[in-house]
N, C-alpha and C positions, 0 to 999 in steps of 0.2 A: 518363525521365519528366518532360522539359522542359516549361515553359510550361502550366501548368494554366489551362484556359479560364475565361471568366467565369462560366460556369456550374457551376463546380466548388462541392463542399460544404464544402471546406477553406478555411480563412481565407487571405485575400490577403495580409495584412500579416504579417512574422515577428514571433513572440512575443519580446519584450524580457525576457530571463531573467538576474536578478542572482544570482551566486553570491556567498554571504555569507562574508566572513572574519572571524573573532574570535578572540581569544587562547585558545589551547589546542584549537580545533576540529581535528577529524581530516578532513584535506583529500583523502584519496583519492576519496571520492565525488564531490566538485567536480570533480577531474580526470577523472574517468571521465564525468561529466556532460557536460563540455565536449566530449570526445572523441566522445560520442554526438551531440550537438547539430552538431559539424562533419560527423559521417558522414551524419546526415540531410540536412543541406543539399546535400552532394555528391551523395546518392542521388536527392534530390528535382530537382537541376539548378536550384534556387533557394533563397534564404534562407528557412528554416523559423524559425530562431532566432538571435537577435541576443544574445549573450553578453556579459556585463561582470562584472568583479570587484568587489566592493564591500566596504566596511569602515566602522566608526564615524567615522575619519577616514582620511586618506591616508598614514597613518605605516605602515612594514612590520609585519605580523602575524606572531607566532611560532606556527606552528601545532603539534599534538601529534606530537612526534618526527618532524617534517617541517621542510621548509625556510621560511624567511620569506618571506612573500608581500606583494606591494604592490599595494593596492586601486588601481584607476583611477577611482573615484568613491566618495562617500560615501552611506552608506544613506538619509540625509535628502534628499540632492539627486537620487538615481536616479528615472528616469521609467519604471522597470521596470513590466511587467504582472505578473510573479511574482517571487518572491524565494525561493532555496531556502536553507535553514537546515541545514548540516550536523551531525552527530553531535559529541558531546563524551564525552571518557572517564569512564566511570562503572565501578567495579568492584563496587558494591553498591548496592541501590536505597536503603540508608541515607545515601548520599552527595547525595541530589537537592537538598536544602535547602543544604547547605556550597557545593556547586558553583555553585548560583545567586546567591549572596551577591556574589562579585566581577563577575558578569555583568550586574548590575541596570541600569547604562548600556545594555546591548544590549537588555535586556528592554523598557527605555523607548522605545527606538527602534523596536523591531517594534510596540510598542504604537502608536506615532504615525504608523506608515505609513498612507496614505490607505486607505479601506476598500475602494477599488476594486482595490488591489493584491493579488493572490493569494499566500497564505503556502503554501510547500511545506516539508516536511521529512520526515526518517525517523529511525529507531532512537531514540537519546537527544536528537537534536536537537529532538524534539517536545515535551520538556520546556520549551524556551524559548517555543514559540508557546503553550504552555498558561499558562506563567507570565506572559505579555504580554496574556493575556486574549482572544486573537484566536480561541480555540478555543471561548470560553464559549457554550453553547446549541446548540453543534454537534457532530456525530459526528467521532471521530478514532481513529486507532491508534496503536501504538507497539511497542517491542521488548516481547515478551511478559513478560520476567523482571521488567520494571518495573510490572507490572499493579497489584500492591496498592498500590505506593507513590504511583502517579498517581492511583488511583482515590481515594485518602485525602486527597491533597494538592490536587485539583484536580476538585473534587464539581460544577462546572458544565459539565463537558465530559461529552459521551455517549461514553464510551470504548466502543469495539468491538474487543476484542483479538483476536477469532476471525478477523478480517478482515485480509488482508495489505495492503490499500490501501483507503482511504476518501476519496473525492474529491466535493467539493461546490463552489459558486461562490466561498466564501470561502477555503477551505484545501483541500490534498490531503497526507495523511500517509500514511506505509508505515511496517511494522514491519521490524526487523531491520537489521543494519549495511549489508546491501545493498540497502536499501530504495530507493535512487537507481534502480534497474533498474526495478522496477514504476511509479515516479513517471515515468520517462522513457516506459516504454511506453504509458502510458495517454496522455501528450502527444502522443506520435507517432501513436497511433490517431486523435486528432483532426484532424491534419494529413497524412497519408498514406494511401492505399490498403491494404488488408489484405496485399497481397502485397509491397509495399515495406517494411511493418512486419515481417513475418517475415523477409525478407532481413536486415535490421538485426538483428533480434532472434537470428539464428542465427550472425551473424558476431560480435556484440558483446556479447551477454547470456548470462551462465551459467545453467545449470539451477539449481533449487533444490537446495543441498548436501545436505541430510538425506534419507537415503533412505527412502521409504515402502513399506507393504506392497502386493504386487502389485494387491490388490483396489482400491486407490485410485489406479491409474495413469490418468492423463489427468484427474484431478479437481483439479490445482494451478490455481487461477485465473489467475495471469499466463502460464501456459504454454499457455492456450487462446487460439488465434489468431482464433477466429471473434468478432467484438465482440458478435453478438447473444447468443451462448452465455455470455459474459463476464457480460453483463447479466442473463441468467437465473440464472447460478449465485450472483450477489450477493443476487438476490430470494430465491432458494432459502436461502441462508446466513442472511438476517435474517428469515426466516418460521419459526414453530414447526413443529417436525416434525409434530406431531400434526395441523396444521392445512394440510399441503401438499395442493394440489389443482392438477391440470394446466390446469383450466379457468381458475383465478384467475390462474395464471402466464401463460397466453395473453392473457388481458385486459390484464395489465400489460405485456406484450411488443408489445400491438397486433398480434396475429397470431391466425388461427383455431387451435384446438386441433390440428386434423389438420396444419396446417403446421408449427407448433411440434414437434409429435412426430416428424414427417417429418425434420425438421432435427437434432433431438438423436439420432434414430437414425442419420442420415448421418455425424454428426460423431463420435459416441462408441460406435456398435454397440449401444447400450443402449435397451431402452424408456424413454419419459420418466419414467414413476412409478418406475421402477428406478433411474435415473439421479438423480432428486431424494433418493431414499432415500440413495443412496450418498454424495451431497454432505453430509448430515445426519450420517452415521456417520463421514466424513472429518474434519468438525468435532469429533466425539466423541473421535477417534483423536488429534487434535492436541492437545485439552484433556487427555487421559490422558497425552501425553508432556510437554506444556509447564506443566503445573501440578500441584498436589498434592490438588485438590479430589476429593472423593468422587464416586463415581459416581452417588448421588443428586443432589448439586449439578449435575454435569453434564447429567444428564437433565433437569432442572428449567431450567437456563440455555437449552439447546436445543431445549426445547418438547416432549420426549417425554412420552408418556402416563404413564409410571411408570418407576422405576429398573429393574423386572424387564423391562419391555417394551425397553429400550435394551440390557440385558444379553442378551436373547434374541436380538434382531436383529443386535447386534454379534457375537455368538459364530458364527451362523450364516452371517454374510457373509464373515469375517475367518478363522474355523476356530480363533481364540483367544479365551478370556474377555477382557473389557476389563483385568482385573488382569495376566494374563498378558502381554497387549500392552503394558501400561505398564511391566512388568518387562523386557521384550524391546526395546523401542524409546523409553524415556522418557529424558529429559535430567537425572532426579534419581537 
């Protein structure tokens, strides 16, 4: 796919991506991101990403159970379009404040970055972005088990823990220790045609590790290769279950209702209304597995008309009651 023409919808200039090193950071995601950027450049036949390693200064940085790495530029001097903040080791939500104390110089440096510089992070690394204030007033996600601690500590952030990826002009955040995968998939989708993205995904990206019930097959957001359906899934996830309407989704997608219904059927094999209900039930299933919230709270959070309605719909679709599903698939 060499030589995209002048009328290409993709950016002509490579994205300058800074991989941030700091004491105790977990470097595996940075290495993987660098590999994915290089593979994307090779697949495109042109530079899509210009990767650099940055730190607070130019001294070697001791990473968590990994090698000492040498930055090639400082965070203050970088001219990057985006800075990727990797995760740090947290064994308990109670450690958030304690781990932030020695990292205050880094927090201040992140706060001082130009507003035009996008902030990317995943898993516990999102804690640093939240502490810097760069997420204030914006939506973000992070690793699910930090939910209570982050909601209490950073009340100005619009947390969306039921979404694996939240992207906007200021920041892109992802959940889980492998969150760099959806981060890069999102960045690739803005720079490569769908087939090229799918090629890279098949070669470099691992599937979601946690097994899901067969009824939810194909409803993993980042496994959806069709960009329009990814956008539609996000709209459904952010909408209350009781208010789901295919016509409203079609308006949001700038498509006719008939065209949208056809695309959903072609890519999922499901009627559009059925597909939307399945997405909300998948969110309920994730909440059952990843939190201790009672079913009433989950129903309220996802906009179901009642706890009884969610119980009835979930049992009918899955063949298990919500509590039986939690016992079988939950992390607790």
